[in-house]
Each structure stands twice: as C-alpha cells, then as structure tokens.
TORPA-4810 file (N, C-alpha, C, O; in nm, 3 decimals):
<nodes>
NODE_1_-0.540_9.523_-10.584_-0.457_9.414_-10.567_-0.322_9.479_-10.541_-0.274_9.575_-10.602_M
NODE_2_-0.269_9.408_-10.440_-0.136_9.428_-10.413_-0.020_9.392_-10.509_-0.007_9.289_-10.575_K
NODE_3_0.066_9.504_-10.501_0.209_9.464_-10.533_0.291_9.358_-10.503_0.318_9.325_-10.388_K
NODE_4_0.329_9.308_-10.595_0.439_9.179_-10.574_0.581_9.242_-10.530_0.637_9.315_-10.612_I
NODE_5_0.641_9.219_-10.407_0.741_9.273_-10.390_0.845_9.224_-10.465_0.825_9.102_-10.466_K
NODE_6_0.935_9.244_-10.522_1.049_9.190_-10.605_1.205_9.188_-10.530_1.293_9.117_-10.578_S
NODE_7_1.225_9.253_-10.434_1.345_9.281_-10.370_1.378_9.152_-10.323_1.496_9.133_-10.353_S
NODE_8_1.324_9.038_-10.256_1.387_8.901_-10.267_1.421_8.854_-10.400_1.521_8.783_-10.405_L
NODE_9_1.373_8.873_-10.486_1.408_8.828_-10.636_1.516_8.872_-10.690_1.608_8.800_-10.729_D
NODE_10_1.512_9.023_-10.697_1.632_9.065_-10.706_1.751_9.053_-10.668_1.849_9.083_-10.737_R
NODE_11_1.751_8.994_-10.517_1.822_8.961_-10.436_1.918_8.832_-10.476_2.040_8.820_-10.488_K
NODE_12_1.795_8.733_-10.493_1.821_8.563_-10.547_1.899_8.605_-10.668_2.009_8.555_-10.689_L
NODE_13_1.850_8.686_-10.740_1.922_8.698_-10.903_2.050_8.722_-10.897_2.132_8.650_-10.955_L
NODE_14_2.092_8.861_-10.801_2.181_8.900_-10.815_2.297_8.837_-10.741_2.413_8.860_-10.777_L
NODE_15_2.266_8.750_-10.626_2.339_8.649_-10.567_2.372_8.515_-10.682_2.480_8.459_-10.703_S
NODE_16_2.280_8.497_-10.726_2.308_8.388_-10.871_2.412_8.444_-10.945_2.518_8.381_-10.950_F
NODE_17_2.402_8.531_-10.991_2.491_8.585_-11.071_2.655_8.611_-11.037_2.753_8.580_-11.103_I
NODE_18_2.643_8.678_-10.909_2.778_8.672_-10.839_2.833_8.525_-10.827_2.948_8.503_-10.866_V
NODE_19_2.756_8.421_-10.773_2.822_8.284_-10.739_2.823_8.242_-10.875_2.899_8.145_-10.871_K
NODE_20_2.796_8.251_-10.963_2.802_8.192_-11.086_2.934_8.211_-11.142_3.017_8.124_-11.170_S
NODE_21_2.945_8.370_-11.157_3.087_8.418_-11.198_3.217_8.386_-11.103_3.330_8.357_-11.142_V
NODE_22_3.182_8.395_-10.997_3.299_8.335_-10.886_3.307_8.210_-10.884_3.421_8.163_-10.889_F
NODE_23_3.199_8.122_-10.875_3.272_7.979_-10.879_3.310_7.943_-11.009_3.392_7.852_-11.018_F
NODE_24_3.263_8.002_-11.126_3.334_7.946_-11.236_3.462_7.973_-11.250_3.532_7.888_-11.306_S
NODE_25_3.523_8.100_-11.201_3.678_8.125_-11.226_3.730_8.095_-11.112_3.845_8.137_-11.103_A
NODE_26_3.684_8.024_-10.997_3.745_7.957_-10.896_3.759_7.829_-10.961_3.868_7.777_-10.981_V
NODE_27_3.664_7.787_-10.988_3.675_7.613_-11.033_3.781_7.609_-11.140_3.883_7.543_-11.121_F
NODE_28_3.762_7.677_-11.251_3.853_7.717_-11.371_3.970_7.715_-11.344_4.049_7.637_-11.397_C
NODE_29_3.998_7.794_-11.264_4.156_7.846_-11.219_4.211_7.716_-11.153_4.304_7.652_-11.203_A
NODE_30_4.151_7.680_-11.040_4.203_7.554_-10.972_4.229_7.407_-11.057_4.332_7.340_-11.047_L
NODE_31_4.140_7.381_-11.122_4.147_7.266_-11.211_4.248_7.281_-11.330_4.309_7.190_-11.386_F
NODE_32_4.255_7.429_-11.359_4.379_7.453_-11.470_4.528_7.445_-11.399_4.629_7.405_-11.458_S
NODE_33_4.523_7.491_-11.258_4.629_7.473_-11.200_4.680_7.309_-11.150_4.793_7.262_-11.134_A
NODE_34_4.589_7.269_-11.138_4.630_7.105_-11.132_4.649_7.040_-11.253_4.722_6.941_-11.249_V
NODE_35_4.604_7.069_-11.350_4.625_7.026_-11.488_4.759_7.070_-11.554_4.824_7.005_-11.636_I
NODE_36_4.792_7.203_-11.499_4.919_7.268_-11.554_5.052_7.158_-11.457_5.155_7.114_-11.507_A
NODE_37_5.007_7.139_-11.315_5.121_7.085_-11.240_5.119_6.952_-11.307_5.231_6.904_-11.322_A
NODE_38_4.995_6.866_-11.359_4.989_6.730_-11.394_5.102_6.720_-11.527_5.187_6.633_-11.546_F
NODE_39_5.072_6.837_-11.609_5.190_6.861_-11.756_5.299_6.824_-11.694_5.356_6.715_-11.702_F
NODE_40_5.342_6.964_-11.601_5.475_6.987_-11.578_5.526_6.840_-11.507_5.642_6.807_-11.532_Y
NODE_41_5.465_6.772_-11.442_5.519_6.644_-11.354_5.560_6.566_-11.450_5.678_6.533_-11.457_Q
NODE_42_5.465_6.525_-11.542_5.488_6.431_-11.644_5.513_6.467_-11.787_5.481_6.400_-11.885_F
NODE_43_5.584_6.598_-11.784_5.622_6.653_-11.943_5.548_6.598_-12.034_5.590_6.506_-12.103_D
NODE_44_5.416_6.652_-12.049_5.308_6.603_-12.151_5.356_6.736_-12.250_5.401_6.846_-12.216_I
NODE_45_5.331_6.686_-12.369_5.317_6.790_-12.480_5.204_6.908_-12.458_5.105_6.887_-12.387_G
NODE_46_5.225_7.023_-12.520_5.134_7.106_-12.525_4.989_7.084_-12.591_4.881_7.131_-12.555_F
NODE_47_5.022_6.989_-12.710_4.932_6.973_-12.808_4.795_6.919_-12.732_4.686_6.945_-12.785_E
NODE_48_4.801_6.848_-12.615_4.686_6.780_-12.585_4.623_6.863_-12.439_4.552_6.824_-12.347_S
NODE_49_4.672_6.965_-12.463_4.641_7.107_-12.348_4.487_7.125_-12.384_4.402_7.107_-12.296_A
NODE_50_4.449_7.161_-12.516_4.330_7.181_-12.557_4.173_7.066_-12.526_4.054_7.093_-12.506_Q
NODE_51_4.234_6.962_-12.534_4.166_6.865_-12.462_4.108_6.840_-12.359_3.987_6.820_-12.343_Y
NODE_52_4.222_6.839_-12.252_4.223_6.852_-12.112_4.128_6.970_-12.063_4.052_6.957_-11.967_F
NODE_53_4.141_7.095_-12.142_4.041_7.213_-12.135_3.896_7.181_-12.158_3.812_7.253_-12.103_S
NODE_54_3.864_7.098_-12.221_3.775_7.058_-12.261_3.708_6.972_-12.076_3.594_6.998_-12.037_A
NODE_55_3.787_6.895_-12.006_3.732_6.822_-11.909_3.721_6.930_-11.813_3.615_6.948_-11.752_V
NODE_56_3.836_7.013_-11.793_3.811_7.116_-11.692_3.698_7.227_-11.742_3.664_7.286_-11.639_I
NODE_57_3.648_7.262_-11.818_3.523_7.314_-11.844_3.421_7.238_-11.816_3.325_7.304_-11.778_M
NODE_58_3.402_7.118_-11.821_3.281_7.029_-11.801_3.284_7.025_-11.639_3.184_7.057_-11.576_V
NODE_59_3.396_6.987_-11.579_3.382_6.974_-11.427_3.356_7.109_-11.398_3.241_7.134_-11.364_I
NODE_60_3.450_7.219_-11.405_3.404_7.337_-11.347_3.222_7.368_-11.365_3.151_7.397_-11.269_S
NODE_61_3.182_7.355_-11.481_3.030_7.384_-11.516_2.935_7.296_-11.412_2.861_7.334_-11.321_G
NODE_62_2.962_7.180_-11.454_2.898_7.078_-11.323_2.916_7.113_-11.176_2.814_7.095_-11.109_G
NODE_63_3.013_7.154_-11.117_3.039_7.183_-10.971_2.964_7.340_-10.965_2.900_7.370_-10.864_L
NODE_64_2.974_7.420_-11.062_2.922_7.590_-11.039_2.793_7.565_-11.049_2.722_7.626_-10.969_T
NODE_65_2.713_7.454_-11.165_2.555_7.480_-11.158_2.536_7.380_-11.017_2.483_7.451_-10.931_A
NODE_66_2.553_7.287_-10.982_2.539_7.253_-10.887_2.528_7.341_-10.751_2.444_7.319_-10.663_Y
NODE_67_2.634_7.454_-10.746_2.633_7.543_-10.639_2.505_7.632_-10.624_2.429_7.660_-10.531_I
NODE_68_2.513_7.665_-10.759_2.439_7.762_-10.784_2.263_7.785_-10.760_2.186_7.863_-10.704_C
NODE_69_2.258_7.627_-10.865_2.124_7.577_-10.817_2.055_7.579_-10.693_1.944_7.627_-10.669_A
NODE_70_2.124_7.529_-10.627_2.102_7.480_-10.500_1.960_7.585_-10.406_1.865_7.539_-10.342_H
NODE_71_1.987_7.698_-10.425_1.891_7.782_-10.347_1.739_7.802_-10.473_1.660_7.896_-10.475_S
NODE_72_1.739_7.718_-10.534_1.616_7.731_-10.625_1.552_7.613_-10.602_1.606_7.508_-10.565_F
NODE_73_1.387_7.638_-10.632_1.309_7.519_-10.583_1.255_7.419_-10.707_1.199_7.309_-10.699_K
NODE_74_1.295_7.504_-10.830_1.236_7.450_-10.968_1.341_7.485_-11.053_1.439_7.544_-11.007_N
NODE_75_1.333_7.456_-11.174_1.346_7.462_-11.311_1.501_7.434_-11.288_1.569_7.524_-11.338_S
NODE_76_1.573_7.340_-11.229_1.699_7.312_-11.240_1.816_7.270_-11.336_1.938_7.280_-11.326_G
NODE_77_1.737_7.221_-11.429_1.804_7.232_-11.562_1.840_7.373_-11.642_1.943_7.391_-11.707_F
NODE_78_1.732_7.469_-11.621_1.731_7.552_-11.705_1.860_7.655_-11.600_1.943_7.729_-11.654_L
NODE_79_1.850_7.639_-11.467_1.925_7.719_-11.390_2.056_7.681_-11.395_2.151_7.758_-11.381_V
NODE_80_2.064_7.537_-11.420_2.229_7.516_-11.406_2.290_7.508_-11.543_2.411_7.486_-11.550_G
NODE_81_2.203_7.527_-11.680_2.284_7.567_-11.800_2.301_7.715_-11.773_2.413_7.762_-11.794_A
NODE_82_2.194_7.804_-11.723_2.208_7.923_-11.736_2.352_7.979_-11.644_2.422_8.073_-11.681_V
NODE_83_2.376_7.897_-11.515_2.508_7.909_-11.455_2.632_7.895_-11.530_2.737_7.938_-11.482_S
NODE_84_2.629_7.840_-11.638_2.758_7.817_-11.690_2.744_7.896_-11.826_2.754_7.834_-11.931_A
NODE_85_2.723_8.012_-11.825_2.733_8.118_-11.928_2.853_8.183_-11.900_2.913_8.233_-11.995_V
NODE_86_2.900_8.192_-11.785_3.068_8.262_-11.790_3.160_8.180_-11.841_3.256_8.228_-11.900_P
NODE_87_3.146_8.058_-11.830_3.238_7.931_-11.859_3.207_7.952_-12.056_3.297_7.963_-12.140_L
NODE_88_3.081_7.951_-12.081_3.060_7.938_-12.201_3.151_8.087_-12.297_3.228_8.081_-12.393_I
NODE_89_3.108_8.185_-12.232_3.190_8.337_-12.284_3.328_8.303_-12.249_3.397_8.330_-12.348_I
NODE_90_3.409_8.250_-12.143_3.522_8.223_-12.137_3.611_8.157_-12.232_3.726_8.191_-12.261_Y
NODE_91_3.536_8.046_-12.283_3.552_7.959_-12.387_3.539_8.037_-12.538_3.629_8.033_-12.621_S
NODE_92_3.435_8.096_-12.554_3.426_8.178_-12.664_3.544_8.265_-12.691_3.600_8.261_-12.800_L
NODE_93_3.579_8.337_-12.602_3.696_8.445_-12.634_3.821_8.365_-12.586_3.909_8.448_-12.561_V
NODE_94_3.856_8.263_-12.567_3.937_8.158_-12.552_3.959_8.140_-12.730_4.051_8.193_-12.791_N
NODE_95_3.862_8.060_-12.789_3.854_8.061_-12.936_3.882_8.167_-13.015_3.950_8.153_-13.116_L
NODE_96_3.838_8.273_-12.982_3.890_8.398_-13.079_3.982_8.429_-13.060_4.039_8.456_-13.166_I
NODE_97_4.066_8.449_-12.943_4.195_8.479_-12.894_4.297_8.390_-12.958_4.375_8.430_-13.044_A
NODE_98_4.294_8.257_-12.910_4.397_8.182_-12.913_4.385_8.068_-13.084_4.466_7.988_-13.129_N
NODE_99_4.262_8.108_-13.130_4.261_8.042_-13.254_4.249_7.888_-13.218_4.326_7.802_-13.262_H
NODE_100_4.153_7.865_-13.142_4.158_7.705_-13.139_4.037_7.658_-13.259_3.968_7.726_-13.334_N
NODE_101_4.047_7.518_-13.238_3.907_7.483_-13.333_3.799_7.490_-13.300_3.766_7.471_-13.183_T
NODE_102_3.705_7.522_-13.405_3.526_7.564_-13.395_3.499_7.420_-13.347_3.428_7.428_-13.247_V
NODE_103_3.526_7.295_-13.376_3.474_7.175_-13.336_3.500_7.145_-13.201_3.429_7.058_-13.151_W
NODE_104_3.608_7.211_-13.114_3.617_7.171_-12.972_3.540_7.257_-12.915_3.484_7.224_-12.810_L
NODE_105_3.516_7.407_-12.981_3.416_7.503_-12.915_3.299_7.465_-12.896_3.243_7.502_-12.793_F
NODE_106_3.244_7.399_-12.972_3.099_7.338_-12.988_3.117_7.196_-12.884_3.046_7.177_-12.785_F
NODE_107_3.188_7.139_-12.912_3.201_7.028_-12.833_3.178_7.074_-12.648_3.097_7.032_-12.565_L
NODE_108_3.281_7.166_-12.638_3.272_7.213_-12.511_3.108_7.285_-12.476_3.049_7.271_-12.369_K
NODE_109_3.072_7.342_-12.564_2.951_7.424_-12.530_2.859_7.326_-12.522_2.779_7.355_-12.433_L
NODE_110_2.822_7.176_-12.597_2.746_7.126_-12.571_2.738_6.998_-12.432_2.651_6.942_-12.366_V
NODE_111_2.865_6.999_-12.440_2.915_6.934_-12.283_2.871_7.021_-12.143_2.819_6.987_-12.036_L
NODE_112_2.903_7.106_-12.180_2.890_7.232_-12.055_2.754_7.251_-11.998_2.719_7.249_-11.880_V
NODE_113_2.670_7.273_-12.131_2.509_7.289_-12.102_2.463_7.172_-12.064_2.370_7.177_-11.983_I
NODE_114_2.498_7.068_-12.097_2.440_6.914_-12.080_2.471_6.895_-11.939_2.383_6.868_-11.858_L
NODE_115_2.607_6.910_-11.904_2.624_6.878_-11.780_2.584_6.941_-11.676_2.551_6.873_-11.579_V
NODE_116_2.577_7.073_-11.669_2.557_7.182_-11.601_2.397_7.185_-11.575_2.333_7.220_-11.476_A
NODE_117_2.366_7.145_-11.673_2.179_7.150_-11.677_2.145_7.017_-11.561_2.068_7.028_-11.466_G
NODE_118_2.228_6.883_-11.600_2.197_6.766_-11.533_2.229_6.812_-11.371_2.140_6.808_-11.286_F
NODE_119_2.330_6.843_-11.351_2.356_6.892_-11.213_2.279_6.992_-11.189_2.270_6.968_-11.069_M
NODE_120_2.212_7.089_-11.203_2.149_7.168_-11.166_2.028_7.134_-11.144_1.962_7.190_-11.056_G
NODE_121_1.969_7.021_-11.233_1.821_6.943_-11.183_1.885_6.834_-11.079_1.788_6.794_-11.013_A
NODE_122_1.968_6.788_-11.047_2.010_6.730_-10.957_1.991_6.764_-10.836_1.934_6.698_-10.749_Y
NODE_123_2.079_6.958_-10.816_2.104_7.022_-10.697_1.940_7.039_-10.664_1.888_7.011_-10.556_S
NODE_124_1.884_7.082_-10.758_1.724_7.108_-10.733_1.647_6.996_-10.637_1.577_7.013_-10.537_V
NODE_125_1.684_6.888_-10.698_1.623_6.757_-10.685_1.629_6.755_-10.547_1.536_6.757_-10.467_K
NODE_126_1.765_6.749_-10.524_1.827_6.699_-10.392_1.802_6.797_-10.279_1.817_6.755_-10.164_K
NODE_127_1.763_6.933_-10.299_1.741_7.041_-10.204_1.638_7.009_-10.114_1.540_6.944_-10.151_S
NODE_128_1.651_7.050_-9.997_1.522_7.024_-9.886_1.393_7.096_-9.946_1.392_7.206_-10.002_K
NODE_129_1.294_7.019_-9.923_1.178_7.082_-9.966_1.107_7.074_-9.848_1.110_6.968_-9.787_K
NODE_130_1.030_7.187_-9.795_0.917_7.219_-9.706_0.792_7.158_-9.745_0.739_7.197_-9.849_I
NODE_131_0.733_7.062_-9.671_0.593_7.007_-9.681_0.486_7.048_-9.542_0.494_7.018_-9.423_R
NODE_132_0.405_7.115_-9.605_0.313_7.175_-9.518_0.194_7.051_-9.484_0.125_7.007_-9.576_V
NODE_133_0.182_7.013_-9.379_0.048_6.925_-9.355_-0.077_7.003_-9.322_-0.089_7.105_-9.253_K
NODE_134_-0.180_6.925_-9.395_-0.338_6.984_-9.408_-0.396_6.964_-9.296_-0.513_6.998_-9.280_K
</nodes>
C-alpha cells in the first residue's frame, strides 16, 4: 500500500493559517480605523466603542472566513469557524487587558463563530467544482 503524500496538505494548512492571521489583522485594523475616523468626525463618546468593536469583529470574521475557506472543497462551516480563531484570541486578550465585560466577550464569541461559519460554508458552496463526466 502506498503512502499518501501530505506535502500538499501541509502547504494548504500553512497557507490557511497565514491567510487567517493576516486577513484577520488587516480587516480588524482597517475597520477599526474607519470606526475611529467616524468617532472623531461625529464626536461620539468612547462608551459606545465597545459595541462597535463587536460589529468590527463580526464583519472581520465573516470576510476572513470567506477568503480562507475558498480554497477548500467541503466542511465550509468548520473551516470558517476555525479561521476566526485569531479574532477570538484577540478578543480574549482585549477582555483580559482592558477589563471589558464578560457578556460582551461571549456575544462576540458566538456572533463571530456563527457568521464566520456561515460565510465559510457559503464560500465553499460558491467555489468552482470540477465535475467529471463518465
């Protein structure tokens, strides 16, 4: 029995991890800058910033999952949810360092996992499938 070469799998996994971390950071920074400009322009109080952070996390998680899950053929919900792990870790560090509320962390956790999972499933479903005719 032949051994299965896993070099392609390692390459796919490594590119998935790199894309997940990179796009999570890029989207989070980009949307945070947009929200910061919005706060500055309209002179909004800092108290509502934590609620906008939940929106930023959900949008970033969805876009990251869509991009990261596109190279996979199946298990889109799981791949999308796993691609949101860097955002969840970032939110956990934010909870510990800034003493934010725990309920907001769990709200972000649930929303990011659900949105990222559904966007990953949508991305996998939308990706091109090669059909072989017999």
